[in-house]
C-alpha positions in Angstrom: 0.0 0.0 0.0 1.0 3.6 -0.4 2.7 5.5 2.4 0.6 8.2 4.1 1.1 11.9 4.8 -0.9 13.1 7.8 -1.3 16.9 7.5 -2.1 19.0 10.5 -3.2 22.6 9.7 -5.1 25.5 11.2 -4.8 29.1 12.3 -1.9 30.5 14.4 -2.0 29.8 18.1 -4.5 27.0 17.8 -2.1 24.3 19.1 -0.9 22.5 16.0 2.6 21.7 17.4 1.3 19.8 20.4 -1.1 17.7 18.3 1.5 17.0 15.7 4.0 15.7 18.3 1.3 13.5 19.8 0.5 12.1 16.4 4.2 11.6 15.5 4.8 9.7 18.8 1.8 7.6 18.4 2.7 6.6 14.8 6.4 6.4 15.6 7.4 8.9 12.9 8.8 12.3 12.2 7.5 15.8 11.6 7.9 18.2 8.7 7.1 21.8 9.5 5.2 23.8 6.9 5.7 27.2 8.5 7.1 30.0 6.4 8.7 31.7 9.4 9.9 29.0 11.7 12.0 27.9 8.8 14.4 30.7 9.6 17.2 30.2 12.1 17.2 33.7 13.5 13.5 34.1 14.1 12.7 32.3 17.3 10.4 34.3 19.5 8.4 36.1 16.8 7.8 32.9 14.9 6.5 31.0 17.9 8.9 28.1 17.3 8.4 24.9 19.2 10.2 24.9 22.6 13.6 23.1 23.0 11.8 20.3 24.8 9.3 20.0 22.0 12.0 19.9 19.3 13.8 17.2 21.3 10.7 15.1 21.7 10.5 14.0 18.1 12.6 14.8 14.9 11.2 18.0 13.3 12.4 19.1 9.9 12.4 22.6 8.3 12.6 24.3 11.7 15.8 26.4 11.8 16.4 25.3 8.3 17.9 28.4 6.6 19.0 32.0 7.3 16.8 35.1 6.8 19.4 36.2 4.3 18.5 33.4 1.9 15.7 33.6 -0.6 13.1 30.9 0.0 9.6 30.3 -1.3 6.9 27.7 -1.6 8.4 26.3 -4.8 11.7 25.5 -3.2 9.9 24.1 -0.1 8.0 21.8 -2.4 11.2 20.4 -3.9 13.0 19.9 -0.7 10.0 18.6 1.3 9.1 16.0 -1.3 12.7 14.8 -1.4 12.7 14.4 2.4 9.2 12.8 2.5 10.4 10.2 -0.1 13.4 9.5 2.1 11.4 9.2 5.3 8.9 6.8 3.7 11.8 4.4 3.3 11.7 3.8 7.1 8.3 5.1 8.2 4.8 4.2 7.0 3.5 7.7 7.8 4.9 11.2 8.1 3.3 14.2 9.8 3.3 17.6 8.0 2.2 20.5 10.3 1.8 24.2 9.8 -0.3 27.2 9.1 1.2 28.3 5.8 -1.4 27.4 3.3 1.0 27.8 0.3 3.5 25.5 1.8 0.9 22.8 2.6 -0.5 23.1 -0.9 3.0 22.9 -2.4 3.5 19.5 -0.8 0.0 18.1 -1.3 -0.7 19.4 -4.8 2.0 21.6 -6.2 1.5 24.6 -8.5 1.3 25.4 -12.2 4.5 26.7 -13.6 4.7 30.5 -13.1 5.9 32.4 -16.1 8.9 34.7 -16.1 8.2 38.3 -15.0 9.6 41.4 -16.8 12.2 43.1 -14.7 10.6 46.5 -15.5 7.3 45.5 -13.9 8.9 44.5 -10.6 11.0 47.7 -10.5 8.0 49.9 -11.2 6.0 48.2 -8.4 8.9 48.6 -6.0 9.1 52.3 -6.8 5.4 52.8 -6.3 5.6 51.0 -3.0 8.4 53.3 -1.8 6.6 56.4 -2.9 3.0 55.6 -2.1 3.2 53.0 0.6 1.7 49.5 1.1 -1.9 50.7 0.6 -1.1 51.3 -3.1 -0.1 47.6 -3.5 -3.2 46.4 -1.5 -5.6 48.4 -3.6 -4.0 47.3 -6.9 -4.0 43.6 -5.9 -7.7 43.9 -5.0 -8.4 44.9 -8.6 -6.0 42.4 -10.3 -6.6 39.4 -8.1 -9.5 39.7 -5.6 -9.3 36.0 -4.7 -5.6 36.2 -3.6 -6.4 39.5 -1.8 -8.7 37.6 0.5 -6.0 35.2 1.7 -2.6 36.9 1.4 -0.9 38.7 4.3 -1.8 42.2 3.3 1.0 43.6 5.5 3.7 41.8 3.5 4.8 44.0 0.6 7.1 41.2 -0.9 4.1 38.9 -1.3 1.9 41.7 -2.7 4.5 42.7 -5.3 5.0 39.0 -6.3 1.3 38.5 -6.9 1.0 41.8 -8.8 4.0 41.3 -11.0 2.8 37.9 -12.1 -0.8 39.1 -12.6 0.3 42.1 -14.6 3.0 40.3 -16.6 0.8 37.2 -17.5 -2.6 38.9 -17.7 -3.9 36.2 -15.4 -4.5 36.4 -11.7 -1.7 35.1 -9.6 -4.1 32.9 -7.7 -4.8 31.0 -10.9 -1.3 29.6 -10.9 -1.8 28.3 -7.4 -4.6 26.0 -8.7 -2.6 23.3 -10.3 -5.8 21.9 -11.9 -6.3 25.0 -13.9 -5.4 23.1 -17.0 -6.6 19.8 -15.8 -3.1 18.6 -15.3 -2.7 18.5 -11.5 0.4 17.0 -10.0 -0.4 13.6 -8.6 1.4 12.4 -5.4 2.4 8.8 -5.0 1.4 8.8 -1.3 -1.9 9.1 0.5 -2.9 12.3 2.2 -5.1 12.7 5.3 -5.8 16.3 6.2 -6.6 17.3 9.8 -7.8 20.8 10.5 -7.6 22.3 14.0 -9.8 25.2 15.1 -11.4 26.8 18.1 -14.3 29.2 18.7 -13.3 32.6 17.5 -13.3 34.3 20.9 -11.1 31.6 22.5 -8.7 31.6 19.5 -8.4 35.4 19.7 -7.8 35.1 23.5 -5.0 32.6 22.9 -3.5 34.9 20.2 -3.4 37.8 22.6 -1.9 35.7 25.4 0.7 34.4 23.0 1.8 37.9 22.0 2.0 38.9 25.6 4.2 35.9 26.2 6.4 36.7 23.3 6.9 40.2 24.6 7.7 38.8 28.0 10.2 36.4 26.5 12.2 39.1 24.6 10.5 39.8 21.3 11.5 43.4 21.4 15.2 42.5 21.8 15.0 39.9 19.0 13.4 42.5 16.6 16.0 45.1 17.6 18.8 42.7 16.8 17.6 42.5 13.2 16.4 46.1 12.8 19.2 46.9 10.4 18.0 44.1 8.1 14.4 45.2 8.2 14.2 45.2 4.4 14.7 41.4 4.2 11.5 39.6 3.2 11.6 37.3 6.2 11.2 40.3 8.5 8.2 41.7 6.5 5.8 39.9 8.8 3.7 40.4 11.9 5.6 40.8 15.1 8.6 42.5 13.5 7.2 45.2 11.3 5.2 46.7 14.2 8.2 46.9 16.4 10.3 48.4 13.7 7.6 51.2 13.6 8.2 51.6 17.3 12.0 51.8 16.9 11.4 54.5 14.2 9.5 56.5 16.8 6.2 56.4 14.9 4.3 54.6 17.6 4.6 53.6 21.3 5.6 50.2 22.5 2.1 49.5 23.8 0.7 50.6 20.4 3.1 48.2 18.7 2.0 45.3 20.9 -1.7 46.0 20.4 -1.1 46.2 16.6 0.7 42.9 16.6 -2.3 41.3 18.3 -4.7 42.9 15.9 -2.6 41.9 12.8 -2.2 38.4 14.1 -5.9 38.0 14.6 -6.4 39.3 11.0 -3.8 36.7 9.8 -5.6 33.9 11.6 -8.8 34.9 9.8 -7.1 34.8 6.4 -5.6 31.4 7.2 -9.1 30.1 7.9 -10.4 31.7 4.6 -7.7 29.7 2.8 -8.3 26.4 4.6 -12.1 26.6 4.4 -11.9 26.3 0.6 -10.6 22.8 1.0 -13.4 20.3 1.5 -11.1 17.4 2.1 -10.0 18.7 5.5 -11.6 17.0 8.6 -11.9 19.5 11.4 -11.3 18.9 15.1 -10.6 20.9 18.3 -7.0 20.7 19.4 -7.9 18.7 22.6 -9.5 15.9 20.5 -6.3 14.0 19.9 -7.8 10.6 20.6 -10.6 11.3 18.1 -8.0 12.5 15.6 -6.0 9.3 16.0 -9.1 7.2 15.6 -10.0 9.1 12.4 -6.6 8.5 10.9 -6.5 4.8 11.9 -10.0 4.2 10.6 -9.5 6.0 7.4 -8.6 4.3 4.1 -5.3 6.1 3.6 -3.0 4.5 6.3 -1.4 1.1 5.8 -3.0 -1.4 8.2 0.3 -2.9 9.1 0.8 0.1 11.3 -1.7 -1.3 13.7 -0.7 -5.0 13.8 -2.7 -6.0 10.7 -1.5 -7.4 7.4 -1.3 -5.6 4.1 
Protein backbone atom coordinates (compact mmCIF):
# COMPACT_ATOMS: atom_id res chain seq x y z
CA UNK A 1 0.00 0.00 0.00
CA UNK A 2 1.00 3.61 -0.43
CA UNK A 3 2.66 5.46 2.44
CA UNK A 4 0.63 8.22 4.10
CA UNK A 5 1.13 11.88 4.84
CA UNK A 6 -0.86 13.13 7.83
CA UNK A 7 -1.32 16.89 7.45
CA UNK A 8 -2.14 18.99 10.53
CA UNK A 9 -3.18 22.55 9.74
CA UNK A 10 -5.08 25.47 11.24
CA UNK A 11 -4.76 29.10 12.33
CA UNK A 12 -1.90 30.49 14.37
CA UNK A 13 -1.95 29.78 18.13
CA UNK A 14 -4.53 26.99 17.82
CA UNK A 15 -2.14 24.31 19.15
CA UNK A 16 -0.89 22.52 16.03
CA UNK A 17 2.59 21.67 17.37
CA UNK A 18 1.30 19.78 20.41
CA UNK A 19 -1.11 17.71 18.32
CA UNK A 20 1.53 16.98 15.68
CA UNK A 21 3.98 15.75 18.32
CA UNK A 22 1.34 13.45 19.83
CA UNK A 23 0.54 12.05 16.39
CA UNK A 24 4.21 11.58 15.53
CA UNK A 25 4.84 9.75 18.80
CA UNK A 26 1.76 7.58 18.36
CA UNK A 27 2.67 6.57 14.81
CA UNK A 28 6.41 6.42 15.60
CA UNK A 29 7.37 8.85 12.89
CA UNK A 30 8.82 12.31 12.23
CA UNK A 31 7.47 15.82 11.58
CA UNK A 32 7.91 18.19 8.67
CA UNK A 33 7.14 21.82 9.49
CA UNK A 34 5.16 23.80 6.93
CA UNK A 35 5.69 27.18 8.53
CA UNK A 36 7.10 29.99 6.41
CA UNK A 37 8.70 31.75 9.41
CA UNK A 38 9.85 28.96 11.70
CA UNK A 39 12.03 27.85 8.80
CA UNK A 40 14.42 30.75 9.56
CA UNK A 41 17.18 30.16 12.11
CA UNK A 42 17.20 33.71 13.45
CA UNK A 43 13.47 34.12 14.10
CA UNK A 44 12.69 32.27 17.31
CA UNK A 45 10.37 34.28 19.55
CA UNK A 46 8.43 36.12 16.84
CA UNK A 47 7.82 32.93 14.86
CA UNK A 48 6.52 31.02 17.91
CA UNK A 49 8.86 28.10 17.30
CA UNK A 50 8.41 24.86 19.23
CA UNK A 51 10.22 24.88 22.56
CA UNK A 52 13.55 23.10 23.01
CA UNK A 53 11.80 20.26 24.81
CA UNK A 54 9.26 19.97 21.98
CA UNK A 55 12.00 19.94 19.35
CA UNK A 56 13.83 17.24 21.30
CA UNK A 57 10.73 15.08 21.75
CA UNK A 58 10.50 14.02 18.09
CA UNK A 59 12.55 14.80 14.94
CA UNK A 60 11.19 17.99 13.33
CA UNK A 61 12.43 19.08 9.91
CA UNK A 62 12.43 22.56 8.32
CA UNK A 63 12.61 24.34 11.66
CA UNK A 64 15.79 26.45 11.84
CA UNK A 65 16.40 25.33 8.26
CA UNK A 66 17.87 28.43 6.59
CA UNK A 67 19.01 31.99 7.31
CA UNK A 68 16.84 35.08 6.82
CA UNK A 69 19.44 36.23 4.27
CA UNK A 70 18.49 33.41 1.90
CA UNK A 71 15.69 33.59 -0.64
CA UNK A 72 13.07 30.94 0.01
CA UNK A 73 9.59 30.31 -1.31
CA UNK A 74 6.90 27.66 -1.55
CA UNK A 75 8.35 26.28 -4.79
CA UNK A 76 11.71 25.54 -3.16
CA UNK A 77 9.91 24.10 -0.14
CA UNK A 78 7.95 21.77 -2.43
CA UNK A 79 11.15 20.39 -3.95
CA UNK A 80 13.00 19.95 -0.66
CA UNK A 81 10.02 18.64 1.32
CA UNK A 82 9.09 16.04 -1.30
CA UNK A 83 12.67 14.78 -1.39
CA UNK A 84 12.68 14.42 2.39
CA UNK A 85 9.24 12.78 2.47
CA UNK A 86 10.40 10.22 -0.07
CA UNK A 87 13.43 9.47 2.10
CA UNK A 88 11.39 9.24 5.32
CA UNK A 89 8.93 6.83 3.72
CA UNK A 90 11.80 4.36 3.35
CA UNK A 91 11.73 3.82 7.12
CA UNK A 92 8.28 5.11 8.16
CA UNK A 93 4.80 4.16 7.00
CA UNK A 94 3.51 7.65 7.78
CA UNK A 95 4.91 11.17 8.11
CA UNK A 96 3.31 14.20 9.79
CA UNK A 97 3.26 17.57 8.01
CA UNK A 98 2.23 20.46 10.27
CA UNK A 99 1.84 24.18 9.78
CA UNK A 100 -0.33 27.19 9.12
CA UNK A 101 1.23 28.32 5.85
CA UNK A 102 -1.39 27.39 3.28
CA UNK A 103 0.95 27.83 0.34
CA UNK A 104 3.55 25.49 1.83
CA UNK A 105 0.94 22.83 2.56
CA UNK A 106 -0.54 23.13 -0.93
CA UNK A 107 2.98 22.91 -2.40
CA UNK A 108 3.50 19.49 -0.83
CA UNK A 109 -0.01 18.11 -1.30
CA UNK A 110 -0.69 19.36 -4.82
CA UNK A 111 2.03 21.57 -6.25
CA UNK A 112 1.48 24.58 -8.51
CA UNK A 113 1.26 25.42 -12.16
CA UNK A 114 4.50 26.74 -13.56
CA UNK A 115 4.65 30.50 -13.05
CA UNK A 116 5.92 32.44 -16.09
CA UNK A 117 8.93 34.72 -16.08
CA UNK A 118 8.24 38.31 -15.02
CA UNK A 119 9.57 41.37 -16.79
CA UNK A 120 12.18 43.11 -14.65
CA UNK A 121 10.65 46.50 -15.46
CA UNK A 122 7.30 45.53 -13.90
CA UNK A 123 8.94 44.52 -10.62
CA UNK A 124 11.02 47.69 -10.51
CA UNK A 125 7.98 49.88 -11.17
CA UNK A 126 5.99 48.17 -8.40
CA UNK A 127 8.87 48.64 -5.97
CA UNK A 128 9.11 52.33 -6.84
CA UNK A 129 5.37 52.75 -6.33
CA UNK A 130 5.59 51.00 -2.97
CA UNK A 131 8.43 53.28 -1.84
CA UNK A 132 6.61 56.43 -2.90
CA UNK A 133 2.97 55.59 -2.14
CA UNK A 134 3.16 52.96 0.59
CA UNK A 135 1.68 49.52 1.07
CA UNK A 136 -1.92 50.71 0.60
CA UNK A 137 -1.12 51.26 -3.09
CA UNK A 138 -0.14 47.59 -3.46
CA UNK A 139 -3.19 46.43 -1.52
CA UNK A 140 -5.61 48.44 -3.65
CA UNK A 141 -3.97 47.32 -6.88
CA UNK A 142 -4.04 43.64 -5.86
CA UNK A 143 -7.73 43.89 -4.97
CA UNK A 144 -8.36 44.90 -8.57
CA UNK A 145 -6.02 42.42 -10.29
CA UNK A 146 -6.62 39.38 -8.08
CA UNK A 147 -9.49 39.68 -5.57
CA UNK A 148 -9.26 35.99 -4.67
CA UNK A 149 -5.62 36.21 -3.57
CA UNK A 150 -6.39 39.51 -1.84
CA UNK A 151 -8.69 37.59 0.50
CA UNK A 152 -5.99 35.19 1.72
CA UNK A 153 -2.59 36.91 1.39
CA UNK A 154 -0.87 38.67 4.29
CA UNK A 155 -1.75 42.24 3.31
CA UNK A 156 1.04 43.60 5.49
CA UNK A 157 3.75 41.78 3.53
CA UNK A 158 4.84 43.97 0.59
CA UNK A 159 7.05 41.23 -0.89
CA UNK A 160 4.09 38.89 -1.34
CA UNK A 161 1.87 41.68 -2.68
CA UNK A 162 4.49 42.67 -5.25
CA UNK A 163 5.05 39.05 -6.26
CA UNK A 164 1.32 38.54 -6.90
CA UNK A 165 1.01 41.81 -8.78
CA UNK A 166 4.05 41.30 -11.00
CA UNK A 167 2.80 37.87 -12.08
CA UNK A 168 -0.76 39.10 -12.63
CA UNK A 169 0.34 42.13 -14.64
CA UNK A 170 2.97 40.28 -16.65
CA UNK A 171 0.84 37.25 -17.54
CA UNK A 172 -2.56 38.87 -17.75
CA UNK A 173 -3.91 36.16 -15.42
CA UNK A 174 -4.54 36.39 -11.67
CA UNK A 175 -1.65 35.10 -9.57
CA UNK A 176 -4.10 32.88 -7.70
CA UNK A 177 -4.85 30.98 -10.93
CA UNK A 178 -1.29 29.60 -10.87
CA UNK A 179 -1.83 28.28 -7.36
CA UNK A 180 -4.56 26.01 -8.70
CA UNK A 181 -2.60 23.25 -10.34
CA UNK A 182 -5.79 21.86 -11.88
CA UNK A 183 -6.33 25.05 -13.89
CA UNK A 184 -5.39 23.15 -17.04
CA UNK A 185 -6.61 19.79 -15.80
CA UNK A 186 -3.06 18.58 -15.27
CA UNK A 187 -2.74 18.48 -11.48
CA UNK A 188 0.42 17.00 -9.99
CA UNK A 189 -0.43 13.58 -8.56
CA UNK A 190 1.42 12.42 -5.43
CA UNK A 191 2.41 8.79 -4.99
CA UNK A 192 1.39 8.79 -1.33
CA UNK A 193 -1.95 9.05 0.45
CA UNK A 194 -2.88 12.28 2.23
CA UNK A 195 -5.08 12.72 5.30
CA UNK A 196 -5.84 16.34 6.17
CA UNK A 197 -6.59 17.26 9.78
CA UNK A 198 -7.77 20.79 10.54
CA UNK A 199 -7.64 22.31 14.03
CA UNK A 200 -9.82 25.21 15.10
CA UNK A 201 -11.42 26.84 18.14
CA UNK A 202 -14.33 29.19 18.74
CA UNK A 203 -13.25 32.61 17.53
CA UNK A 204 -13.30 34.28 20.95
CA UNK A 205 -11.14 31.56 22.48
CA UNK A 206 -8.72 31.58 19.54
CA UNK A 207 -8.35 35.37 19.73
CA UNK A 208 -7.78 35.13 23.47
CA UNK A 209 -5.00 32.61 22.86
CA UNK A 210 -3.48 34.87 20.22
CA UNK A 211 -3.45 37.82 22.61
CA UNK A 212 -1.91 35.68 25.36
CA UNK A 213 0.75 34.37 22.99
CA UNK A 214 1.76 37.88 21.96
CA UNK A 215 2.01 38.92 25.62
CA UNK A 216 4.19 35.86 26.24
CA UNK A 217 6.40 36.73 23.26
CA UNK A 218 6.94 40.24 24.61
CA UNK A 219 7.72 38.81 28.04
CA UNK A 220 10.24 36.39 26.51
CA UNK A 221 12.16 39.10 24.65
CA UNK A 222 10.47 39.80 21.32
CA UNK A 223 11.53 43.44 21.42
CA UNK A 224 15.21 42.51 21.80
CA UNK A 225 14.95 39.94 19.01
CA UNK A 226 13.40 42.49 16.64
CA UNK A 227 15.96 45.14 17.56
CA UNK A 228 18.78 42.70 16.80
CA UNK A 229 17.62 42.52 13.17
CA UNK A 230 16.39 46.10 12.83
CA UNK A 231 19.22 46.91 10.44
CA UNK A 232 18.02 44.12 8.13
CA UNK A 233 14.37 45.15 8.18
CA UNK A 234 14.24 45.24 4.36
CA UNK A 235 14.67 41.44 4.18
CA UNK A 236 11.51 39.61 3.18
CA UNK A 237 11.60 37.30 6.21
CA UNK A 238 11.20 40.35 8.46
CA UNK A 239 8.22 41.74 6.53
CA UNK A 240 5.84 39.92 8.82
CA UNK A 241 3.68 40.36 11.88
CA UNK A 242 5.60 40.81 15.10
CA UNK A 243 8.60 42.50 13.53
CA UNK A 244 7.16 45.20 11.28
CA UNK A 245 5.18 46.69 14.16
CA UNK A 246 8.22 46.86 16.44
CA UNK A 247 10.26 48.45 13.66
CA UNK A 248 7.64 51.21 13.61
CA UNK A 249 8.18 51.61 17.34
CA UNK A 250 11.96 51.78 16.87
CA UNK A 251 11.38 54.46 14.21
CA UNK A 252 9.51 56.52 16.80
CA UNK A 253 6.21 56.39 14.92
CA UNK A 254 4.25 54.56 17.65
CA UNK A 255 4.65 53.62 21.31
CA UNK A 256 5.64 50.16 22.48
CA UNK A 257 2.12 49.54 23.78
CA UNK A 258 0.68 50.57 20.42
CA UNK A 259 3.09 48.21 18.69
CA UNK A 260 2.04 45.30 20.90
CA UNK A 261 -1.66 45.97 20.38
CA UNK A 262 -1.10 46.22 16.62
CA UNK A 263 0.73 42.87 16.64
CA UNK A 264 -2.29 41.32 18.35
CA UNK A 265 -4.70 42.89 15.86
CA UNK A 266 -2.63 41.90 12.81
CA UNK A 267 -2.18 38.36 14.14
CA UNK A 268 -5.95 38.03 14.56
CA UNK A 269 -6.40 39.25 10.98
CA UNK A 270 -3.78 36.74 9.83
CA UNK A 271 -5.64 33.90 11.57
CA UNK A 272 -8.84 34.94 9.81
CA UNK A 273 -7.09 34.83 6.44
CA UNK A 274 -5.63 31.43 7.23
CA UNK A 275 -9.13 30.10 7.86
CA UNK A 276 -10.39 31.68 4.64
CA UNK A 277 -7.71 29.68 2.81
CA UNK A 278 -8.33 26.39 4.63
CA UNK A 279 -12.12 26.60 4.42
CA UNK A 280 -11.86 26.35 0.63
CA UNK A 281 -10.56 22.77 0.99
CA UNK A 282 -13.44 20.33 1.48
CA UNK A 283 -11.06 17.43 2.08
CA UNK A 284 -10.05 18.72 5.54
CA UNK A 285 -11.59 16.98 8.56
CA UNK A 286 -11.92 19.48 11.43
CA UNK A 287 -11.28 18.87 15.14
CA UNK A 288 -10.60 20.86 18.27
CA UNK A 289 -6.97 20.67 19.44
CA UNK A 290 -7.87 18.69 22.57
CA UNK A 291 -9.51 15.91 20.53
CA UNK A 292 -6.29 13.99 19.92
CA UNK A 293 -7.84 10.60 20.63
CA UNK A 294 -10.57 11.32 18.09
CA UNK A 295 -7.97 12.46 15.56
CA UNK A 296 -5.96 9.27 15.99
CA UNK A 297 -9.10 7.16 15.58
CA UNK A 298 -10.05 9.07 12.43
CA UNK A 299 -6.60 8.51 10.94
CA UNK A 300 -6.53 4.84 11.89
CA UNK A 301 -10.03 4.16 10.59
CA UNK A 302 -9.47 6.05 7.35
CA UNK A 303 -8.56 4.33 4.09
CA UNK A 304 -5.26 6.11 3.61
CA UNK A 305 -3.02 4.53 6.26
CA UNK A 306 -1.41 1.10 5.78
CA UNK A 307 -3.04 -1.37 8.17
CA UNK A 308 0.30 -2.92 9.10
CA UNK A 309 0.85 0.13 11.34
CA UNK A 310 -1.70 -1.34 13.71
CA UNK A 311 -0.67 -4.96 13.75
CA UNK A 312 -2.67 -6.00 10.71
CA UNK A 313 -1.52 -7.40 7.40
CA UNK A 314 -1.33 -5.60 4.08
